N, C-alpha and C positions, 0 to 999 in steps of 0.2 A: 619447528621451535617446540622449547617444552614447555609441559604443561602450566609451572609452575609461571615463567615467564607472560605466558598468554595471560593467565591471571591478573599477572601485574597490570598489563594490559589494558585488557579489560575495566579491571578497574577505574581505572583515570577515563573511560567513555563517557562519561556523563556532562566530564567536565569538558570537552572535544569537541570541536568545529566540526562543521559537516566535511570537510578536506583534511582533518586531522584524521577523521575515524576510518576514512575512504584507504588514509596513508595504512591504522592500524591493521584494517583490513588484509589488503598486500602483505605485509610482514606474518600476519598469523597464518592467512593461507599457503604461504609461499616455504621452498625447501632453500634459502638462501646458500650460499657460498660467500668466503671472505672476498671474492672476485664480486660476484651481485651486491655484493652490503658498500662498496668504495661510495662515495658521496658522491662522485661524480657517474656514477651510474644508477644509484639508486634518481637521481633528481631527472637526469632524463630518461629514466621510463616511466617513472610517474607526474614528469610532467611539471615538478614544482621545483622552487629556487631551496638553496643549500639551506637561507634563512626559516625556511618553513621545518622544515627535517630539524633543525636544531629545537626549533618550539615544540615539535611533536616528541622528541628524545626526553625534553624538559616535564612536558604535560605526564610521559611517563614515569617521572620521579629519578630521572638521570640528570649528572651534571650536562652531558652533553649526547652529540649523539656518537662522537669515538666511547665513550662508556659504554652505550645501550648498544653498540658494535660485537665489544669485551663481551657482554653479556649474553650474548645471543648466543654467539659461537662457543662462549665456553662450555652455553646449557645445551649446545647440539651434542660436545666431543661427551659430557657427566651424562648422558642421558642413552640408557641400555636396555629403552623397551620401547622401541619404534614402532612396533605395529598397538600397543596399546595406546600411544601421542598420536600416530596417524589417526585413529579414528577416534581421538577428543578431539583434537584440530577442529575435524570434518563438523563436532558439535557445534562449538566453539564460532567454527565460518557460520553455519546457516542463526546461531542465536547472535551473529553481530548483524545479520542481515536484518533479524528481530528487531531487533535493538534499532538502527536506523531505520524501518519502515513508520516503528511508533512514537521515531524523535517527529519525523517529517510528518506523522501524522496529526502532531500536538499543534506543530506549527503551522500545518495549513488547513486547520479546522477555520468554519467561520463561522460562528454560534448566531447569528443573527439570519444568515442564509439558510443554515440548519432548521432553522426557526418555521424561518419562512417555508420551507415544502413543508416542511409537517404540517404546517396552517393549511397546504393546498394540497397535500392527503385527505386533511379531513373534513374540508369542505368539497374535496369529488364529489360527483357522482356513482362517475368508474376511472379506476387506474392499471395503466397498462404499463407491464415491468418489459423492456426491449432488450433483448444482448444474443451474441452469435457467441461459438465456443465454450470458452473458461468463463466467458462472462455472464453467458445462457444458466450458467449454474449459480448466481449471484443473483439473477431477476426471480430466480424459481426460488431458493431461497430465502428474498426479501418478500413473496405472495404469498408464501405459507406460513410466513410469522408475521403477516400483516390481516390475515384472513381470518386468522382464529382471534384477531382483534375487531371484527367486524366489518372490517375495509371490503368492500366489492373490487376487485383486483383477477389481472390472468397475466402472465408471464408468454412471451413470446418471441420463439428463440428462431425459427425459419424467415427469410424473406419475403416466401410467399404472402404467408400469415400478416407479416407487417404491412405489407401490401392493404392485403383482406380486411385486415383491422379498421384501416385508417380512417377508411368509405366510414365506417360507421359512426368514426368519431364526431363528439360537439365540442362547445366552448367550455361545458360543462366537466371535460374528461380532462384528467394529467398524464403522458407520454412522460416515461419517466427513462434514458436508455442510459447503458452501459457498455464502453468501449474502453478495454487498456489503455490501449492505440492513442484514440480519438480518430481515428482514421476509416474507422467499419463504415463501407459507403452506407451499407444498406441501414443500419444504426442511424447514420446522420443523414441520410435522404428519406428514412419516413418520421423521423422528428421534424424534418422542414414540412413534409407536408401537412403534418399535425398540427406545425404552429400555424398555418396557412386555414386547418379549417376552423382555429379558434381555439384548439385545447391549447395546453399551458403546457409545456415541454421542458425537462433537464437532461442535462449530461452528466454522466459521473466517467472521469478517466484522469488517467496520468497525465492527457496532454496538455503544456503550457502554450496553447494558443498566443499569436503575436499578436494576432487583430482574432477577438472572439467569436466563435458563430452570430449573428444579428437573431437567428430564428429559435435560439435557446438558451438559457441561462446553464452556466458553466462549474461543475462542485471538482474541485481538483484531489484526486488521492495522491498518498506519497508512491514512490517506484524505485526500485534498483536497479543497478546494469542487465540488459537487458531480460527483464521481469516476465515479462509475453512469452518466453520460454520456457517458462516454469522452471529457471536454471536449480537454484537449490532448494527455495520457499514455494509454494503454493500464490501463481500467478493473481488469486481471487483475492487473496490475505487481506490489501491495504484496500478492497472495494467492502470487503467484508467489515473492515474495523468501522466506517463511517453508517454500510448498512445500522450496524451496532448503536452508533451514535445517533442517525436518525429513526432508529426505531425507539428508543432512548425518549427523543425530546415528542414521536407522537402519542407515546402512551400517558403521555403527561398531559396530555390536552382530554377532558371527561375523562380522567384516570379510572373516577369509581367503576363508570359505565361499561370502560373497555375492561378490566377486570374481571369481571361479572363475567361480562360476556365469552372471553377466555376460562374460566371456570366451564362455562359449558361447551367449552372442544375437548375436555379432558373426558378419557374413555378409560373407564374403570375396566375391568379385569372381572 
């Protein structure tokens, strides 16, 4: 697809539903032939109805899907810069994923829940962040940021350390686990044991549990297809969005004091 048609579709993204944005991603990311664009082929490939396809085309500013196909094929024929367009499309595909994650993050944010967690951070004697793999990087990032605001905390990324640390927990501790899939056994098991010790626990995950774990609060973050594989964007991104929001909530509690502590962490060269 040429840059002009991609731009036209992208301009209408904010008014699209989640399903329509996924359809847009398909058209932007593929080099489709006239056969591929046939209504029956598209509806079967994307598992959508003809009415949904028509609504998508109209959302993009066309009278219907036939006009959309005509523009799509014409734009392919008229383009003479395949190399540049291919790379331009890669940029749009990545940006489309980010747009989707930001929109999902906005829809999923629970302000009251995040405020409650910020208050847990403020009241806890000690705070621990558990995470494996890419989630461990998010745990480390949150630790470093909150330490600069005076919070006594640590990030733990190995199964052995989680087990050992759990033995020292008390009811005045808070443990926040990070797991994209919501299936990381060592993190979930450690949260459950921390709960048994009386500590408060929170799990930050993309998983949409049918039955939420009874031993922890769950904060859902956004996800795209195969996010855990780091397909086109960093899998940490949606978690970092929530981390930034949580940081902002925590900073607002006794803000003057925290800003003074933060100034003391600035190293002057």
